[in-house]
C-alpha positions as CSV (number, residue, x, y, z in Angstrom):
1,X,17.4,225.6,85.4
2,X,19.6,227.3,88.0
3,X,23.3,226.9,88.4
4,X,24.8,223.6,89.4
5,X,26.9,224.6,92.4
6,X,29.2,222.1,94.3
7,X,30.7,222.9,97.7
8,X,33.8,221.1,99.0
9,X,33.7,221.1,102.8
10,X,31.1,222.2,105.2
11,X,31.2,223.8,108.7
12,X,31.6,227.6,108.7
13,X,32.7,228.4,105.2
14,X,31.1,225.8,103.0
15,X,27.8,225.5,104.8
16,X,27.4,229.3,104.9
17,X,28.2,229.7,101.2
18,X,25.7,227.0,100.3
19,X,23.0,228.6,102.5
20,X,23.6,232.1,101.0
21,X,23.5,230.7,97.5
22,X,20.1,229.2,98.2
23,X,18.8,232.5,99.5
24,X,19.9,234.2,96.2
25,X,18.9,231.5,93.8
26,X,15.9,229.3,94.6
27,X,16.5,227.3,91.4
28,X,20.2,226.4,92.0
29,X,21.2,222.8,92.5
30,X,23.5,222.8,95.5
31,X,25.5,219.9,96.9
32,X,28.0,219.9,99.8
33,X,30.7,217.2,100.0
34,X,32.1,216.7,103.5
35,X,34.7,214.1,104.1
36,X,34.0,213.9,107.8
37,X,30.9,212.7,109.7
38,X,29.4,216.1,110.4
39,X,28.7,218.9,108.0
40,X,28.0,221.7,110.5
41,X,29.3,221.9,114.1
42,X,30.5,224.5,116.6
43,X,34.3,224.5,116.4
44,X,34.6,226.9,119.3
45,X,32.7,224.7,121.6
46,X,34.7,221.5,121.0
47,X,37.0,221.7,124.1
48,X,34.0,222.4,126.4
49,X,32.7,218.9,125.9
50,X,35.6,217.6,127.9
51,X,34.4,219.3,131.0
52,X,30.7,218.6,130.1
53,X,30.0,222.3,130.0
54,X,28.6,221.1,126.7
55,X,26.7,218.1,128.2
56,X,26.4,215.9,125.1
57,X,28.6,215.7,122.0
58,X,25.5,215.8,119.9
59,X,24.9,219.3,121.1
60,X,28.0,220.3,119.2
61,X,26.3,219.5,115.9
62,X,24.4,222.5,114.5
63,X,22.8,221.1,111.4
64,X,22.5,217.6,110.0
65,X,22.3,216.6,106.3
66,X,18.6,216.0,106.8
67,X,18.2,219.4,108.3
68,X,19.9,221.0,105.3
69,X,17.6,219.2,102.9
70,X,14.5,220.1,104.8
71,X,15.4,223.8,105.5
72,X,17.3,224.8,102.4
73,X,16.8,222.1,99.8
74,X,20.6,221.5,99.9
75,X,21.9,218.0,99.4
76,X,24.8,217.1,101.8
77,X,27.0,214.0,101.3
78,X,29.1,213.3,104.4
79,X,31.9,210.8,104.4
80,X,32.5,211.9,100.9
81,X,36.0,213.1,100.0
82,X,36.7,215.0,96.8
83,X,39.8,213.4,95.2
84,X,40.4,215.8,92.3
85,X,39.1,218.6,90.1
86,X,39.0,218.5,86.3
87,X,38.8,222.2,85.6
88,X,38.5,221.8,81.8
89,X,35.5,219.5,82.0
90,X,34.2,221.2,85.2
91,X,33.9,218.0,87.1
92,X,35.1,216.7,90.4
93,X,36.0,213.1,91.4
94,X,34.4,212.0,94.7
95,X,35.1,209.0,96.9
96,X,32.5,207.6,99.3
97,X,34.7,206.5,102.3
98,X,32.1,204.0,103.5
99,X,31.7,202.0,100.3
100,X,34.9,203.0,98.5
101,X,32.9,203.9,95.4
102,X,34.3,206.7,93.2
103,X,32.1,208.9,90.9
104,X,32.1,212.2,89.1
105,X,29.9,215.2,89.5
106,X,29.7,218.2,87.1
107,X,29.5,221.8,88.2
108,X,28.9,225.3,86.9
109,X,30.5,226.9,89.9
110,X,32.7,225.3,92.6
111,X,33.3,226.5,96.1
112,X,36.3,225.2,98.0
113,X,36.2,225.3,101.8
114,X,38.6,222.5,102.8
115,X,39.8,224.1,106.1
116,X,43.1,223.6,107.8
117,X,44.7,220.6,109.5
118,X,46.5,220.5,112.8
119,X,50.3,220.5,112.6
120,X,52.2,217.3,113.7
121,X,55.9,218.2,113.6
122,X,58.1,215.4,112.4
123,X,60.8,216.9,114.6
124,X,59.0,215.6,117.7
125,X,59.8,212.0,118.4
126,X,56.7,209.9,119.1
127,X,54.3,212.6,117.7
128,X,52.2,209.9,115.9
129,X,51.7,207.6,118.9
130,X,48.1,206.5,119.5
131,X,47.6,208.6,122.7
132,X,48.7,211.8,121.0
133,X,45.5,213.7,119.9
134,X,44.6,216.8,117.9
135,X,41.3,218.7,118.0
136,X,39.7,219.6,114.7
137,X,36.1,218.2,114.7
138,X,33.5,216.4,116.7
139,X,35.0,213.0,116.0
140,X,38.4,214.2,117.3
141,X,37.0,215.6,120.6
142,X,34.9,212.4,121.1
143,X,38.0,210.2,120.7
144,X,40.0,212.4,123.1
145,X,37.2,212.4,125.6
146,X,36.8,208.6,125.5
147,X,40.5,208.1,126.0
148,X,41.0,210.4,128.9
149,X,37.9,209.1,130.6
150,X,39.5,205.6,130.7
151,X,40.7,204.0,133.9
152,X,44.1,205.2,135.0
153,X,44.4,208.2,132.7
154,X,45.3,211.1,135.1
155,X,48.1,213.2,133.5
156,X,47.6,215.1,130.3
157,X,50.2,217.3,128.6
158,X,48.9,220.0,126.2
159,X,51.5,221.1,123.7
160,X,50.8,224.6,122.7
161,X,49.6,227.6,124.7
162,X,47.4,229.4,122.1
163,X,43.6,229.8,122.1
164,X,42.8,226.1,121.6
165,X,45.5,224.7,123.8
166,X,44.5,226.8,126.8
167,X,40.8,226.0,126.3
168,X,41.6,222.3,126.1
169,X,43.8,222.6,129.3
170,X,41.1,224.5,131.1
171,X,38.4,221.9,130.4
172,X,40.6,218.9,131.1
173,X,41.4,220.5,134.5
174,X,37.7,220.9,135.1
175,X,37.3,217.3,134.2
176,X,39.6,216.4,137.1
177,X,42.9,215.7,135.2
178,X,46.4,216.7,136.1
179,X,47.3,219.1,133.3
180,X,50.6,220.6,132.1
181,X,50.9,223.0,129.2
182,X,54.2,223.1,127.2
183,X,54.9,226.2,125.1
184,X,58.0,226.8,123.0
185,X,57.6,230.6,123.0
186,X,58.6,232.6,126.1
187,X,54.9,233.1,127.0
188,X,51.4,231.7,126.3
189,X,49.1,233.4,123.8
190,X,51.8,235.0,121.7
191,X,51.8,237.6,120.2
192,X,49.9,239.2,123.1
193,X,52.0,241.7,125.1
194,X,54.2,239.9,127.6
195,X,52.6,241.7,130.6
196,X,49.2,240.6,129.4
197,X,50.2,237.0,129.1
198,X,51.4,237.1,132.7
199,X,47.8,237.5,133.9
200,X,46.9,234.4,131.9
201,X,49.8,232.5,133.2
202,X,49.0,233.4,136.8
203,X,45.5,232.1,136.2
204,X,46.9,228.8,135.0
205,X,49.1,228.5,138.1
206,X,46.3,229.5,140.4
207,X,44.1,226.7,139.0
208,X,46.8,224.0,139.4
209,X,47.9,223.8,135.8
210,X,51.7,223.2,135.4
211,X,53.3,225.5,132.8
212,X,56.5,225.2,130.9
213,X,57.3,228.2,128.6
214,X,60.3,228.9,126.5
215,X,60.9,225.1,126.2
216,X,60.0,223.2,123.1
217,X,59.0,219.5,123.0
218,X,61.7,217.0,122.1
219,X,60.0,213.7,122.4
220,X,56.8,211.9,123.5
221,X,57.1,208.5,125.2
222,X,54.7,206.1,126.9
223,X,54.7,207.9,130.3
224,X,56.4,211.3,129.7
225,X,57.0,214.3,127.5
226,X,60.6,215.3,127.3
227,X,61.3,219.0,126.6
228,X,64.4,220.4,124.9
229,X,65.8,221.4,128.3
230,X,65.6,217.9,129.5
231,X,62.7,218.6,131.8
232,X,60.1,215.8,131.9
233,X,56.4,216.1,132.2
234,X,54.4,212.9,133.2
235,X,51.7,212.0,130.8
236,X,49.1,209.4,130.0
237,X,47.8,211.4,127.1
238,X,49.0,214.3,124.9
239,X,47.1,216.9,123.0
240,X,48.9,218.7,120.2
241,X,47.7,222.3,119.7
242,X,50.6,224.1,118.0
243,X,48.8,225.6,115.0
244,X,47.2,224.6,111.7
245,X,48.2,224.6,108.1
246,X,45.8,225.3,105.2
247,X,44.4,222.3,103.3
248,X,45.7,223.1,99.8
249,X,46.4,219.8,98.2
250,X,43.2,219.6,96.2
251,X,43.8,223.2,94.9
252,X,47.5,222.5,94.1
253,X,46.6,219.3,92.2
254,X,44.1,221.3,90.2
255,X,46.7,223.9,89.3
256,X,45.1,226.8,91.2
257,X,47.5,229.6,92.2
258,X,48.8,229.6,95.8
259,X,49.8,232.8,97.6
260,X,53.1,233.6,99.3
261,X,51.8,232.3,102.6
262,X,51.2,228.9,101.0
263,X,47.4,229.3,101.2
264,X,45.0,229.5,98.2
265,X,45.3,232.9,96.5
266,X,42.0,234.6,95.9
267,X,40.7,237.9,94.6
268,X,38.8,240.5,96.6
269,X,35.6,238.5,95.8
270,X,37.1,235.2,96.8
271,X,37.6,233.9,93.3
272,X,40.6,231.7,92.7
273,X,42.8,231.8,89.6
274,X,40.0,229.8,87.9
275,X,37.0,232.1,87.3
276,X,34.5,229.3,88.1
277,X,36.1,228.2,91.4
278,X,35.8,230.2,94.7
279,X,37.6,229.5,98.0
280,X,36.8,230.6,101.5
281,X,37.8,229.9,105.1
282,X,41.0,228.6,106.7
283,X,42.5,227.5,103.4
284,X,42.8,230.9,101.8
285,X,45.2,233.8,101.9
286,X,43.7,237.2,103.1
287,X,45.0,240.7,103.2
288,X,45.9,242.1,106.6
289,X,45.0,245.8,106.9
290,X,47.6,246.6,109.6
291,X,50.6,244.9,108.2
292,X,49.7,245.5,104.5
293,X,50.8,241.9,103.9
294,X,49.1,238.7,102.9
295,X,48.2,236.6,105.9
296,X,46.2,233.5,107.1
297,X,43.2,233.8,109.4
298,X,41.8,230.4,110.5
299,X,38.8,231.7,112.3
300,X,35.0,230.9,111.9
301,X,33.8,234.5,111.9
302,X,35.8,235.6,108.9
303,X,34.9,232.4,107.1
304,X,31.2,233.2,107.5
305,X,31.7,236.6,105.9
306,X,33.9,235.3,103.2
307,X,31.3,232.7,102.3
308,X,28.5,235.2,102.0
309,X,30.7,237.5,99.9
310,X,31.7,234.7,97.5
311,X,28.1,233.7,97.0
312,X,27.2,237.3,96.2
313,X,30.0,237.6,93.8
314,X,28.9,234.4,92.0
315,X,25.7,236.2,91.2
316,X,27.3,239.5,90.2
317,X,26.8,241.4,93.5
318,X,29.9,243.3,94.4
319,X,31.0,243.8,98.0
320,X,33.7,245.8,99.6
321,X,36.6,243.7,100.9
322,X,39.1,245.9,102.7
323,X,41.0,243.1,104.3
324,X,41.1,241.8,107.9
325,X,42.5,242.8,111.3
326,X,43.4,239.6,113.0
327,X,43.3,239.3,116.8
328,X,46.4,237.1,116.7
329,X,48.2,237.4,113.3
């Protein structure tokens, strides 16, 4: 009998770890638990569904549970949220969100890839109104698209001028919406050099996107977003894109060590403070080669490499982890 390996979370980190484990160990029993509807999808392509550059939301899905079973003999359970980890007994408690049933599963090795969640600042009045959206997965982008496609929805305010915010703004504009971007920093795409950001800002202006920089958001109301300066941006919908925070609640409840950034602390081979639990992806703390400091790096590419390295380490194969150089630390 091979190892019994459980993976919490799919997409780039969890799905890649499971696939690599299967390539190493043909006899392993591998199960992925994903609390969402989709276990593997293209994060980077999500905004492009709004403009139909990606013509169908199903094209965003890269692998189905049935595909994982047929191609890799890996069991995938979607709509299944891991509630807790019993480290001493090496068991997890899982809840099926469709039926409400809870059950336990035992493991020899556990991989955590819970990802990161979009920030919704409590300081912004109205941030939880039903027409305020975030973009994390296929279900999120489908809900946003359905709403903005509705009758009378013309003005959309995107809060945040980073990678995702600008991609969402671009694609909403392509979809024919009136788009404004609000950014609290003095420029979009911080920490890019100021003169570089001016090229991007000119492109936004040239394409008819309204831009408010150096002005944070105070409140969201039914028909407007009010900035700290008092400036008002008309809106029928709002997209929050001001960053993400690592999903660490499961690790914290299990007593796993967190790093100084608040993310899960891991060794060079992505082992947590428990030798039988590994962690990869947006939820972990990484070493930044340029700053020499711990950092967070919520990107798919690094998550893929971390997943493969963790799987290798699980089977005694040592890699060389020299840290990361982030494009936007």
